[in-house]
C-alpha positions in Angstrom: -33.8 -30.1 -6.1 -34.2 -27.1 -3.8 -31.9 -28.8 -1.3 -29.4 -29.5 -4.0 -29.3 -25.8 -5.1 -28.8 -24.7 -1.5 -26.0 -27.1 -1.1 -24.4 -25.9 -4.3 -24.7 -22.3 -3.3 -23.0 -23.1 0.1 -20.2 -24.9 -1.7 -19.6 -22.0 -4.1 -19.6 -19.5 -1.2 -17.1 -21.6 0.7 -14.9 -21.9 -2.4 -15.0 -18.2 -3.0 -14.1 -17.5 0.6 -11.3 -20.0 0.5 -9.9 -18.4 -2.6 -10.1 -14.9 -1.0 -8.2 -16.2 2.1 -5.6 -17.8 -0.2 -5.1 -14.4 -2.0 -4.3 -12.8 1.4 -1.3 -15.0 1.7 -0.4 -15.2 -2.0 3.2 -14.3 -2.6 4.1 -12.5 -5.8 7.7 -11.7 -5.0 9.5 -12.2 -8.3 12.4 -9.9 -7.1 11.0 -6.7 -8.6 12.3 -4.2 -8.0 15.8 -5.8 -7.4 18.5 -3.4 -6.1 21.8 -4.4 -7.6 25.2 -3.8 -6.1 26.4 -1.6 -8.9 23.6 1.0 -8.2 21.2 -0.2 -11.0 17.7 -1.5 -10.4 16.1 -4.4 -12.2 12.4 -4.4 -12.8 10.7 -7.6 -14.0 7.3 -9.1 -14.9 6.1 -12.6 -15.5 4.1 -12.6 -18.7 4.7 -15.9 -20.6 2.1 -15.2 -23.3 3.1 -11.6 -24.1 4.8 -10.7 -27.4 6.1 -7.4 -26.1 6.5 -5.6 -22.8 7.5 -2.0 -22.4 8.3 0.2 -19.4 7.7 3.9 -19.0 9.0 5.9 -16.0 11.6 8.3 -14.6 13.9 5.4 -13.7 14.2 4.6 -17.4 16.7 6.1 -19.8 14.7 8.5 -22.1 11.6 7.6 -20.1 10.8 4.5 -22.2 12.3 1.1 -23.0 11.4 -2.4 -24.1 11.9 -5.3 -21.7 14.0 -8.4 -22.5 12.4 -11.8 -22.4 14.0 -14.8 -20.6 11.6 -17.7 -20.4 8.4 -16.6 -18.8 9.8 -13.4 -17.5 10.6 -10.0 -18.9 13.1 -7.6 -17.3 14.7 -4.2 -17.6 17.8 -3.0 -15.8 18.1 0.8 -15.2 21.2 2.9 -15.4 22.8 3.8 -12.1 20.3 5.7 -10.2 20.9 8.6 -7.7 19.0 8.9 -4.4 15.4 9.6 -5.3 11.8 8.2 -5.5 11.1 6.7 -8.9 7.9 5.9 -10.7 7.2 3.4 -13.5 4.6 1.1 -15.1 4.6 -1.7 -17.7 2.7 -2.0 -20.9 2.0 -5.7 -21.8 1.2 -5.8 -25.5 0.0 -2.2 -25.2 -2.1 -2.8 -22.0 -1.1 -0.6 -19.0 -0.1 -2.8 -16.0 1.3 -2.0 -12.6 4.1 -4.2 -11.3 2.3 -7.0 -9.5 5.4 -7.8 -7.4 5.6 -4.3 -6.0 3.0 -3.1 -3.5 4.3 0.5 -3.5 2.3 2.7 -5.8 0.9 6.2 -6.0 -1.8 8.2 -7.8 -1.2 11.3 -9.7 -4.5 12.8 -10.7 -6.1 9.7 -12.3 -2.9 7.9 -13.2 -1.4 5.2 -11.1 2.3 4.2 -11.0 4.5 1.7 -9.2 7.2 3.3 -7.1 10.5 2.6 -5.4 13.1 4.6 -3.5 16.8 4.6 -3.9 18.9 6.0 -0.9 22.7 6.0 -0.6 23.2 7.6 2.8 21.4 9.1 5.8 19.9 12.5 4.9 19.9 12.2 1.1 16.7 12.7 -0.8 15.8 9.0 -1.0 16.3 8.8 2.8 14.0 11.7 3.4 11.2 10.0 1.4 11.4 6.6 3.2 10.1 5.4 6.5 12.7 5.0 9.2 12.9 4.0 12.9 12.3 7.6 14.1 9.5 9.3 16.1 6.5 9.5 13.7 3.8 12.1 13.5 0.2 11.4 12.5 -1.6 12.1 9.3 -5.4 12.7 9.6 -8.1 13.4 7.0 -10.6 15.8 8.5 -13.8 17.5 7.4 -14.4 21.2 7.9 -17.2 23.6 7.1 -16.5 26.3 4.5 -19.3 28.9 4.8 -17.6 30.9 2.0 -18.0 28.0 -0.5 -21.2 26.6 1.0 -19.5 23.1 1.4 -18.2 20.7 4.0 -14.8 19.8 2.7 -11.9 17.5 3.4 -8.3 18.2 4.1 -5.2 16.3 5.3 -3.4 17.5 8.4 0.0 16.3 9.7 0.8 16.7 13.4 4.3 16.0 14.6 5.4 13.3 17.0 4.6 14.5 20.6 1.7 16.6 19.5 -0.6 15.1 22.1 1.7 16.2 25.0 0.3 19.7 25.3 2.5 22.3 23.6 1.5 24.5 20.7 3.0 24.3 17.2 3.5 26.6 14.2 1.6 25.9 11.0 2.6 25.3 7.4 -0.2 25.5 4.8 0.9 23.4 1.9 -1.0 23.6 -1.4 -1.2 21.2 -4.4 -1.3 21.8 -8.1 -3.9 21.5 -10.9 -5.5 18.0 -11.0 -4.4 17.3 -7.4 -6.4 17.1 -4.2 -5.9 16.7 -0.5 -4.1 13.4 -1.1 -1.5 14.7 -3.5 1.1 16.1 -1.1 0.8 13.1 1.4 1.3 10.5 -1.3 3.3 12.0 -4.2 4.9 14.6 -2.0 5.8 12.2 0.8 5.0 15.0 3.3 4.9 12.8 6.4 8.2 11.0 5.6 9.9 14.3 4.8 8.7 16.0 8.0 9.3 13.0 10.3 12.9 12.6 9.0 13.8 16.3 8.9 12.5 16.7 12.5 14.3 13.6 13.7 17.5 14.8 12.1 17.1 18.1 13.8 16.9 20.0 10.5 13.3 21.2 10.8 11.2 22.5 13.7 8.2 20.4 14.7 5.2 21.9 13.0 1.6 21.2 11.9 1.2 20.8 8.1 -2.2 21.5 6.6 -2.9 20.2 3.1 -6.3 21.2 1.8 -8.2 20.5 -1.4 -7.5 23.5 -3.7 -10.4 22.8 -6.1 -13.1 25.2 -4.8 -16.0 23.3 -6.3 -15.0 19.9 -4.8 -15.7 18.4 -1.4 -12.8 16.0 -1.5 -10.6 13.7 -3.6 -12.4 12.3 -6.7 -11.9 8.8 -5.2 -14.8 9.7 -2.9 -17.2 9.3 -5.8 -20.5 11.2 -5.6 -19.3 13.9 -3.2 -17.9 16.4 -5.7 -20.5 19.1 -6.5 -18.9 20.3 -9.7 -21.0 23.5 -9.5 -19.6 27.0 -9.8 -18.3 27.8 -6.3 -19.6 30.8 -4.4 -16.1 32.1 -4.0 -12.6 31.4 -5.2 -10.3 29.1 -3.1 -8.1 32.0 -2.2 -11.0 34.1 -1.1 -12.3 31.2 1.1 -9.0 30.4 2.7 -9.9 32.0 6.0 -12.3 29.1 6.5 -9.4 26.7 6.6 -7.3 28.9 8.9 -10.3 29.4 11.3 -10.9 25.6 11.5 -7.2 24.9 12.1 -6.8 27.5 14.8 -10.0 26.5 16.6 -9.4 22.7 16.5 -5.6 22.4 16.8 -2.9 23.5 19.3 -1.6 26.3 17.1 0.9 29.1 17.8 -0.8 32.1 16.2 0.6 35.1 14.5 2.5 35.6 11.3 5.9 34.5 12.6 4.3 31.1 13.4 2.5 30.8 10.0 3.9 29.7 6.6 2.3 29.2 3.2 3.6 27.5 0.1 2.3 25.7 -3.0 3.3 24.2 -6.3 2.0 25.2 -9.7 -1.7 26.1 -9.3 -0.9 26.0 -5.5 1.8 28.5 -6.2 -0.8 30.7 -7.8 -3.0 30.2 -4.8 -0.1 31.0 -2.5 0.6 34.2 -4.5 -3.0 35.3 -4.4 -3.7 34.3 -0.8 -0.7 36.1 0.5 -1.5 39.2 -1.6 -5.0 39.3 -0.1 -3.6 39.0 3.4 -0.4 41.0 3.7 1.3 40.3 7.0 -0.6 37.1 7.6 2.3 34.8 6.7 5.9 35.4 7.6 7.1 32.6 5.3 5.9 32.4 1.7 7.0 29.8 -0.9 6.2 29.7 -4.6 7.1 26.4 -6.1 7.0 26.3 -10.0 4.2 28.9 -9.5 1.7 29.9 -12.1 2.1 33.6 -11.3 -0.6 35.8 -12.7 -2.9 38.6 -11.5 -5.9 36.6 -12.6 -6.7 33.2 -14.1 -6.1 33.0 -17.8 -4.1 36.3 -18.0 -1.2 35.5 -20.3 0.4 38.9 -20.4 3.9 39.2 -18.9 3.6 39.6 -15.1 5.4 42.9 -15.2 2.7 44.3 -17.6 -0.1 42.8 -15.5 1.1 44.6 -12.4 1.9 47.9 -14.2 -1.6 47.9 -15.7 -3.3 47.7 -12.3 -2.1 49.8 -9.4 -4.2 47.8 -7.0 -2.2 44.7 -7.7 1.0 46.6 -7.3 -0.2 47.9 -3.9 -1.1 44.3 -2.8 2.5 43.1 -3.5 4.0 46.2 -1.9 1.9 45.6 1.2 3.1 42.0 1.4 6.8 43.1 1.5 6.1 46.1 3.7 5.1 43.6 6.4 8.7 42.2 6.1 8.2 38.5 5.7 11.0 36.4 7.2 11.3 34.5 3.9 9.8 35.0 0.4 11.2 32.0 -1.5 10.8 31.3 -5.3 11.9 28.0 -6.7 11.6 26.5 -10.2 13.3 24.0 -12.6 15.3 25.2 -15.5 13.1 23.5 -18.0 9.8 24.3 -16.4 7.1 25.6 -18.8 6.2 28.3 -16.2 9.8 29.7 -16.1 9.0 32.8 -18.1 6.2 33.8 -15.7 8.7 33.5 -12.9 11.4 35.4 -14.7 9.0 38.3 -15.4 7.8 38.3 -11.8 11.3 38.3 -10.4 12.2 41.2 -12.8 9.3 43.2 -11.3 10.5 42.4 -7.7 14.0 43.5 -8.7 12.8 46.7 -10.2 11.0 47.5 -7.0 14.0 46.4 -4.9 11.7 43.9 -3.0 13.8 41.2 -1.3 13.3 37.5 -2.1 15.4 34.3 -2.3 15.6 32.3 -5.5 16.4 28.7 -6.1 16.7 27.1 -9.6 17.0 23.4 -10.0 17.5 21.0 -12.8 14.5 19.5 -14.6 11.0 20.8 -15.1 7.4 20.7 -13.8 7.6 17.6 -11.7 7.1 16.1 -8.2 10.8 15.3 -8.2 11.5 19.0 -7.9 8.5 19.8 -5.6 9.6 17.2 -3.0 13.1 18.8 -3.0 11.5 22.3 -2.6 9.4 21.2 0.4 12.5 19.6 1.9 14.5 22.8 1.5 11.6 25.2 2.5 10.7 23.3 5.7 14.2 23.6 7.0 14.0 27.4 6.8 10.8 27.8 8.8 10.2 29.0 12.4 13.8 29.3 13.3 13.5 32.6 15.1 
């Protein structure tokens, strides 16, 4: 009996291993996504027993549609799509499902989506977000000590092609929004692809890009379960930012000085950019606020003009930033962004003080579609002198 059980166990193990090996080579290519000659894209799913399949995504007209059934397969064909990165997912009888035929996917906070890219010509937005036969930089996840926060934390750092050949590079510090982490810009923001392609096209200077985790109480991405402290941090992220700069400047081949240092961020990262630059006037020659949550303090809902007028110390911080004559102070936001009024109020204050800045207003709202565009535009303006 004992020998029989051992034999059965060996057979079960062998079967399991064989199934696993077969799964490695399993092909699920059902032609989804299929790129059509007329500029539309067809997305499909095999679900023979389903009674209804829906699709949600920014490739779908009005963000939602039902798929049409043909035999065992369901399909949806998009309208003509412009050059861009698109996200979608299926709902099979109400159950959320990623496209099993499409290995491209991304995580936004705790939500996963299938993705695909449309490109029409070299240099368009879709082209910038895709991988091409160009010189590639490297993306590394590194750990650094933050004495200000009492934590060892993780951040993602991009180094351009040729970094290992000895020269020094300027640095862009790139900050994510609320709910994001050190993986947000590399995945959703397509940072490596954008930088590789802009540099290869001669549109951006080679640079180091530092993408830290902006949640002061966290060690790293929540995917590293068990590492997040979730305790009240010893300092704010913006107060502890020198720990990041010190690590980068001591571990990487960095050109130092304000003219070689840029800072930008989206939403909460825009708030961090605003506060970090205010606390360190003259530290960054290039400052970018992308759909920024502009406020003198967290939770302060008063118009920005009133916040500044009510606190001379805040006004002095801002004045000191501009007194240092940054090469570029860039504000960008979508027409439908829920943070538009904060940006309007802040710009009105800057105008009233005759403080110089550049403003870019795009279509759409608070979305990665806009933030990828802003990074593509901002990166081309850096370190040209």
